[in-house]
C-alpha positions as CSV (number, residue, x, y, z in Angstrom):
1,M,-9.1,-59.5,0.9
2,S,-7.1,-56.9,-0.9
3,V,-4.2,-57.1,1.6
4,L,-4.0,-60.9,1.0
5,E,-3.9,-60.3,-2.8
6,K,-1.2,-57.7,-2.4
7,I,1.0,-59.9,-0.3
8,S,0.5,-63.1,-2.3
9,D,1.5,-61.5,-5.6
10,W,3.8,-58.7,-4.3
11,K,5.8,-58.5,-7.6
12,G,2.7,-58.3,-9.7
13,T,1.2,-55.7,-7.4
14,V,4.4,-53.5,-7.5
15,A,4.4,-53.8,-11.3
16,Y,0.7,-52.8,-11.5
17,Y,1.0,-49.8,-9.3
18,S,4.3,-48.8,-10.9
19,N,2.5,-48.7,-14.2
20,H,-0.5,-46.9,-12.7
21,F,1.6,-44.2,-11.2
22,K,4.3,-44.0,-13.9
23,N,3.6,-40.3,-14.7
24,T,3.4,-39.1,-11.1
25,I,5.7,-38.0,-8.4
26,L,5.0,-41.4,-6.7
27,H,6.5,-43.6,-9.3
28,K,9.9,-44.0,-7.5
29,M,8.3,-44.8,-4.1
30,I,5.8,-47.6,-5.1
31,S,7.4,-50.4,-3.0
32,L,7.6,-48.2,0.1
33,L,4.1,-46.8,-0.3
34,L,2.7,-50.3,-0.8
35,L,4.4,-51.5,2.4
36,H,2.8,-48.6,4.2
37,I,-0.7,-49.4,2.7
38,V,-0.3,-53.1,3.6
39,L,0.5,-52.2,7.2
40,F,-2.5,-50.0,7.4
41,E,-4.7,-52.7,5.9
42,I,-3.4,-55.3,8.3
43,G,-4.0,-53.0,11.2
44,A,-7.6,-52.3,10.1
45,L,-8.2,-56.0,9.6
46,I,-6.9,-56.9,13.1
47,F,-8.9,-54.1,14.8
48,I,-12.1,-54.7,12.9
49,S,-11.9,-58.5,13.6
50,L,-11.2,-58.0,17.3
51,G,-13.8,-55.2,17.3
52,L,-16.5,-57.5,15.9
53,Y,-15.7,-60.0,18.6
54,F,-15.9,-57.4,21.4
55,L,-19.1,-55.9,19.8
56,V,-20.9,-59.2,19.8
57,I,-19.5,-60.7,23.0
58,E,-19.0,-57.7,25.3
59,D,-21.2,-55.1,23.6
60,T,-18.4,-52.6,23.4
61,T,-17.6,-50.6,20.3
62,F,-14.2,-49.0,21.1
63,I,-12.0,-51.4,19.2
64,A,-14.3,-51.7,16.2
65,T,-14.3,-47.9,16.0
66,I,-10.5,-47.8,16.0
67,G,-10.6,-50.4,13.2
68,M,-13.1,-48.4,11.2
69,E,-11.0,-45.2,11.7
70,I,-7.8,-47.0,10.4
71,S,-9.9,-48.2,7.5
72,A,-11.0,-44.7,6.8
73,L,-7.4,-43.4,6.8
74,T,-6.4,-46.2,4.4
75,L,-9.2,-45.3,2.1
76,L,-8.2,-41.6,2.2
77,Q,-4.7,-42.7,1.2
78,F,-6.1,-44.7,-1.7
79,L,-8.3,-41.7,-2.7
80,A,-5.3,-39.3,-2.7
81,G,-3.3,-41.8,-4.8
82,Q,-6.1,-42.1,-7.4
83,R,-6.4,-38.3,-7.6
84,I,-2.7,-37.9,-8.0
85,A,-2.8,-40.6,-10.8
86,K,-5.8,-38.7,-12.3
87,D,-7.9,-41.9,-12.1
88,Y,-11.1,-40.1,-11.4
89,P,-13.4,-43.1,-11.9
90,G,-11.2,-45.1,-9.4
91,A,-11.4,-42.2,-7.0
92,M,-15.1,-42.1,-7.3
93,N,-15.4,-45.8,-6.4
94,I,-13.2,-45.3,-3.3
95,T,-15.3,-42.3,-2.3
96,V,-18.3,-44.6,-2.1
97,Y,-16.5,-47.0,0.2
98,F,-15.2,-44.0,2.3
99,I,-18.8,-42.7,2.7
100,L,-20.0,-46.1,3.9
101,N,-17.0,-46.3,6.2
102,I,-17.9,-42.9,7.8
103,I,-21.5,-44.1,8.2
104,G,-20.1,-47.2,10.0
105,I,-18.1,-45.0,12.4
106,Y,-21.1,-42.8,13.0
107,L,-23.3,-45.9,13.8
108,L,-20.6,-47.3,16.2
109,N,-20.6,-44.0,18.1
């Protein structure tokens, strides 16, 4: 869902993250970094969706695992950004999602 929100209100998203990272080294690269994140999120969405299909229909976990791994990389990027912005409560929330993601990868393997 977050990728749809980012794309549907691109200007608002850029403004929000520009403000969030205004005192960091990332403040001049927000649009480029958001594009990078959106591409990762779309990749994760595609692979997880296809992976769910293959998991249910063909009982194979390979594509779902790739989707979960892309999702984990995306969450690590979010986590690094929150740490750079010194948003420690935000980083803590992302860490919970990351741990659940890792558990999902473990269960798929």
